[in-house]
Structures are given as C-alpha cells and as structure tokens.
N, C-alpha and C positions, 0 to 999 in steps of 0.2 A: 613608154620607151625604157628598156632595161639596158644596163651597162655591165659587161663582163667584169668580174672582180679581178683586179690586177694587183699582185703583191710585190713585183719588182719596182723599186722607186724610179730607176732610169726609164723603164718602159712606160711607167705611169706619166712621167714628165713629157715623154714624146707624144703619148696619146693626148695629154692635156693641151700641149701646144698645137697639135693638129686640129683639135676641136676648136680652139680659140681662133685659128686661122680660117677654119671652115665657117665659123659664125660671122667673122668679119667679111669674108668673101660673099657669103649668101646675102648679108645685109647690104653690101655695096651693089650687088646685082639687083636686089629687090628695089633699092632706092633709085637706081638708074632706070629700071623698067617703070616704076611708079611715076618718076619725073617725066618720062616720055609720054605716058598715057595722059597725065594731067596737061602736058604741053599740047597734046593733040585734041584736048577737049573731050576725052572719052569719059562719060559719066560713070560714077562708081556703081550705078545700078546695072551696068552692062557686065554681068558676071562672066560671060564668055571671054570678053576682052581682058578682064582682070585676072583670069584663072592662072595664067603663067606667073604673074607677079605674086599672087597669093601662095603658089607652091613654093616659090623662093623664100617667102616670108616664113612659111611653115618649116622649111629646111633650116632656116636661120634659128628659129626657136628651138628646134631639136638639137642643133649643134651647141647652142648656148646652154641648154639644159645638161647636155653631156659634159661640157666644160665645167659647169658648177659641180656636178657629181664627182668628176675626177679631181677637182680642187679639194673637195672634202676628203677624198681618199688620200690625197697627197699629204694633207694636213695631219691625218691620222697616222700615216706611216712615218712622217718626219716633221713633227710639229716645230714651228718656228715661233720665237717670242713676238708678241704683238702688243703695242701700246693700247689697243682697243680690244675688248672681248668680242668674239665672233659667235654667231648662232650656228646651228648645224650646217647651214648652207651660206652663212653670211660672208665668209672670207672670199670665196670664189666669186660670188655675185657682186660684192663691193669692188673687187678688182676689175670686173667687167664694166661696172658703172663708172669707175675713174679712168679706165684705160681708153675709152672712146669719147672724144670731145662731144659734149652735149648729152651724153647718154643718161646721166643722172636726172637732169631736168626732163628729158623725154619720159623716163620711167615714172617720175613723180606726176607729170601731167596725165599719163596713162592710168595710173592707179586712181586718180581723182577725176577722171574725165566725166563721170556722171555728175559730180558736183559742179563742174565747169559748164557742161553742155546745157544744163537747164537754165542757165542765165545768159545764154547766147542765142542769136537768131536761129530759127529752125534749119535754115539752109546751111548755116555754118556748123550746127550740131552734127549734121550728117557727115561732114567732112572731117571732124575731129579724129575719129579712129584711123583715117587714112593719112592724116598729117602729123600724128603725134610721134612718129618715128620710134616705135618701141624697140629698144635694143636687146631686151631680155624677156623671158617668160616671167611676167610680173607677179605671178603667184608665189615666186620665190623671194620677192622683195618685201621686207618688213620695215616698220619704222626704225627699228634698231639698225638694220642694214643701211637704210638711207642716211641715218645719223653717222654711221661709220664712214660712209662714202663722202659726206660733207667734210668731215674732219680730214680725211685723206686728201681731199682737193684743196682744203685751206692750208694745210701744213707747208707745202712748198712755196705758197704765196706769202706766208707770214715770216717776217724776218726773225721774230722771237723764236718760232719753232725751227726754222731752217738753220739758224745759227747754232743750234745744239741744246737749247733749253728744253729740259724734259717735261713731259705732260703727265700729270697725275689726275685720274678721274675719280670723282666721288659721286655717290648716289644719294646723298643727303643734302638738305638745304645749307647746312653749315658743317665745317670741319675744323679740327684743331691740328695745326701743322707745327712740328718742332723746328726751332731755329736757334742757331748758335749766336750768342752775343759776344762770346770769346772762344777761341779754339782750344781744344784740350792739349795738354803738354805731356810728353813722355820723357823719361830720364833713364840713364844707366845706373845700375845699383850693384854694390859688391855682393858676392855670393852669400846666401843665407840672410841677406838684409831685405826688409820689406820694400816693395815698390812705393814710391811717393803717391799719396792720394791727391788727385787733381780734381778740382771742382770747376769744370768749364761752365760758363754761363749758358744755360739753356732755358729758353722760354717757349711756351706754346702759343702760337698766334691763331686766333680764331678768324677764319675766312668765310665769307658768305658771297660767293662769286656773283657779281652783277651781270646783266645781259647786254650784249651789243648786237645790233642787227639793223635791218631795214625792211620796208615793204615797198615793192616796185609795182606799179600798175602796168598791166599788159592790155592794150586795147584790142578791140575786135579786129582791126586792121592787121595787128601783129599776128593774131591767130590765123588770119586768112593767108598769111605769107610764111607760116611756120615751115622750116626746113632744117635739116641737120646743121647747116652752117649757122643759121640764125639762132637755133637753140644753143649751139656752142658759144656764140658771142654773148648771148644773154647770161648763160651760166658763168662764163669767165668774168663778166662785168660784175655780177653779184658777188662772186667769191673774192675778187680783188678789193671791192669796196669794204666788205666785212673784214678781210684780212688787214687792210690798212688801218682801220679804226681799232681793231683788236690790238695791233702792235702799239698804236698810240696810247691805249690804256694800260696795257701790260708793262710797257717800257717807260712811258713818260706821263702816265696818268697823274692828275692832281689830287685825287682822293675826294674831290668835291662833286656835288651833284650825283650823277649816276656813274662817274668814272671811278675805277679802282685807284689805289695808290700805286703808282708805277715804280719800277725798279730804280729809276733815276732820282726819285724823291723819297726813297726809303731811309729812315733815320739810321745813322751809323756808317753809311758808305762814304768813301773818300771823295772830296770835291777839289778839283785843281784848276787853277787858271792856266790856260795853255794857248796863248795867242798864236794863230796859225801863220807865223812867218815862214816856218820851215818844219822839217820833220822832228825837230827837237820838242815840238809841242806835245809829242806823244811819249817821250822818254821818261818823263816823271810818272806818268800813269803806269807804264810798263814796270818800272822799278817798285812802285807802290804795291802792285799785285804780286810781284816776286817776293816782296818783304813779308807778305801775309801768307806765303806758301800757296798762292793761287797761280793760275796760268792764264796769261792774256791770250784768249782764243777767239775773241770777237770784238769788232769795232763797228758801232752803229753811228752813221753820220747822215746829215741832211744832204741831198743831192747837190745843192749849191756849194756847200763846203767841200764836197768831193771834187766839184769843178775847180775850186780854188787850189786844191792839191794837184790836180792835173796840170794847172797852169804854172806851178812852181818850176823854176829852172835850176840848173846845177849851181850857179852862183850869180849873184847880182853885182852889177858894177857900182863902184863908189867913186869918190873923189880921187882922181889920178889913176884910176884902175881901168877905165874904159866903159864900154856900153854894157858889159856883162854877157852872160851866156844865153844862147837861144835853145840849148839842149834841155828838153824836159827832164825833170828829176824823176818823174814817175812815167816810165815807158812801159805801157801794158796794153794788152788787147782787151778792149771794152765790148767787143761784139758778143761775147758769151754771157753778157748780163752781169748782175751784181755777184752771182755765185763764183765768178772767176777773178774777182778783184782781191788783191792782197796789198797791204801797206808796204811800200817799197823798202827794201833792206830788212825790215823786221818780219815780213811774211805773215802778218796777222790778217785774217780774212776781214774784208771791209764790206759792210752791208748798208748801201745807201737806201734811204726811205724817207718819203715826205712826212712820215709819222714823227721823225726826229726834228725838233725845233731848230731852225737855222741858227748857227753860232754855238751850238752845243754838240756834244758827242758822248757816247757811252762805251767804255771798254770794260769787258767782264770775262770771267771764267764761267761758261755756261753750266758747269756741273754744280755750281752753288745756288742755282736758281731753279724754282719749280713753277710751272704754270698749272694752276688748279682749274680743271674743267668740271662743271657740275653736269652730270648725266652726259648727254650728247648734244650735237648740234641739230638744228631742224631747218628743213627747207619745205615750206608748206604753201598751200593755195588758199586764199580767202575769196570765195565767190561773191561776197557782198561788197567787196571793195569797189568803189566807183560804179555802183550798180546803175545809177541814172545816166552815167556817161559811157556805159558799155565797156567797163574795164574790170578785170579780175586782178586781185592783188597776189603777188608772189613774195612770200616772206622768208627770210633766212636770218637766223640768230643763233647765238650760243652764249653760255654763261662762263666767264673765266676771270681769273685773278692771278697775279704774280706774287710769289713769296721768295724773298732773298734769304736763303738759309744761312749764309755767311757774309755779312756786310763787307768784310775785308776783301771779298772777291769781286767787288764792283768799284769802278772809278767813273765819276761824272766829270766831263771836261768842259770848261768855258773857253771856246775858241775865239772869242771876240778880240779883235786887235784894238788896244786902247787908242782913243783919239788924242792926237798931240795938240 
C-alpha cells in the first residue's frame, strides 16, 4: 500500500486524523462482527462466514499502516521534542498502542503468539489468532516501540512522573549524574572589576538503576475469554501495580535491599515536623522552599492524610465559643481524580498515593529532581511460567532511580499529631 506524499502540514494532520478514525472504526466493526460469529458458534474453519469480518480486519490494518506512515511524515515536517527516542515508525505506532485501551497487550500477545500457542491445548491454539485482538500491523512493532509505549502508559499513572519530575534515559548499566550540594551565587560588580569567583558545591553521583516489576500468570481460562475489554483490564492492572511500586521507590525508597534511595530519604533535604491540625502544617515547608530559591509545585500525600485534610473545617469550637463550624476548609471537586486536587488557598497540586507512608508528605520543586531510567521498559511473555498448571507468565519491569539535583528544593514533612 502506497501513500501520496503530502507536504502541507495542515493537510497532513487532517489525513492522519482521518486514518486514525478509519482504523478505529474498522476495528470496532471487525470486533462486533467477530463477537457475533463467536456468539452464534460459527467455527473459524467456516471461511465463507468469516470472510466479511476478515475484510474489515484487512481494512483496519491498511488504515493503521497509513496512520503510521502519515505520523512519520508529520514528525519529519514538524518534529516535536520527545523524552523518548523514536524509530522510523516508532512514534506513530506507539501512539496507536497507547491510544486504544488494551492495544499494547494485544500487540505483544500477537507478536509472541507462536511462543504462547505451543504451550496451550491444540483447540485453544487455533483460537489465539482470532482472539488476540491485533490493533496494528505488528510488523511495524519492535521491542523499542513496545518499550516506548510502556513508558507512555506508565507516565500518567506514576505520581513521580505526572507531578513534573523529568525523565533522563541512559543506555549503560551505570551513569554519573551531577548534583549541587550548594547553589551557585551571583553578584553585582563595579565597571571594569572582576566578577567574584564562586565555588558551588558540585558532586557527581553514581547511579545504577535497580529494577521494579512483576510477573503475572494468565491461565488457559483467561486466554479462552480474551476480549478487548479483558485485555484492557489486565493491561491497566499491570501498569498501575508497577507505577505504584515505582513511585514508592523513587520518592520514598529506603535504599535497602533492591529499593533505590528515595527522594524523601536523600541526605541534605529539609525535614519538618508539621502536625496536621490545619493548613499551617504546610506553611513552613513553603517558606523553606522559597528560601532556597525553589518553587513549591508538588505535594505528595497518603490518601488517608488527604482524607484528614478534607475533614478539616473552617474553625473548631473551644471553651465558650460553641460547637464550631461545619463548613469544610477544603471545598473541591474530587471527581476528576488526583490531578485536579490543589492545596486550598496555596494552590499547590496535591498528589495522593498509597506509595507515600501515612503520616508523612513530600513537598518539592520537580525541576530539581531527575528520574534516571536505564534503557526502556519491558512487557514480555514467559511461556514456561506455570507450565504444569497451564499458565503463561506476563512480565513487566523497568529500571529506575531518582536523583535530587538540589536538596534545598525538597522538604519532607512529618504530619503526625503528637499524643497528649
């Protein structure tokens, strides 16, 4: 299939969007037709009955291929910065993989279906191609593209990434990252006088990112019931589990065992006692960050402590005052999830996560922190996992570590209320 060369960026975007919509429409029609045939018990060997569905599937692949080509052309005409390198067709394909729920897992199963099928019953093996839900022409999907798609899916689920901490990728086992132990200082000088020589404390920290991940077994029964909805649920569950543990290590890791040393435990950061009686618990951290020329732009808290904040009222009654107010101090819409929460009055984005230990919080300037990722992420299949129990292992992992470039840009808070 050939694509006419388009040089006008606006026309290219229109064509690209049309191809994307065509790919999604053909896939939806194919999935509907396939579901109907399976529901009526039509065997896959009945090629005449399945012909119409297969035509829709072919049209979907052609549209997806066109979308990928147009994405490459758009990137060439108007390249955009990306945190991840793209292959010649990687950018568009990765976007398709992350734009459709369950698409990445579907593509991975399809690319490795030969590995999986040989370990499954013969009757199920024949059904795998019809049930794997291929959303793309998988000849365009490389391991690098899969890795890019995994990172793209993990990023919005990770508090560390979503709060603005930048990601730096390395291709080696170890790397040395510069870090300020003291900020540089500038000064005004008279005309023809030399500028003062400043000797900011700079050290190079050696990092060797450890790995975080899991292996989940998928039984034969799961394969028998594979559908786009189930693939989407499995994919989301995997990504959330890894993102949660990733945040725990990057932000709060102890540095013991396999955990990296987290931001909250980095030597040199400020630590403040901030009993959560009211919003004054956060004023000290805010002023500490301002004093180091940092910007308080993220507050990570445990969901239980966020609940305590939501329960605070405008004023509490005391002796001779009355029963107090019932008006919440923090009146906010929580239906938008954590990305819509901001600390009342101060407007600092609040990121609730179980990765944060209860009774603690972390306030920081995201620009002074780096997350170091070694190579990419991986989502792979282990056909030998649970062989005797009829299970195939699905593994997802990545290697990462956090580095605080300026300790003065981070404040750890102890929110515990002293026992009287």
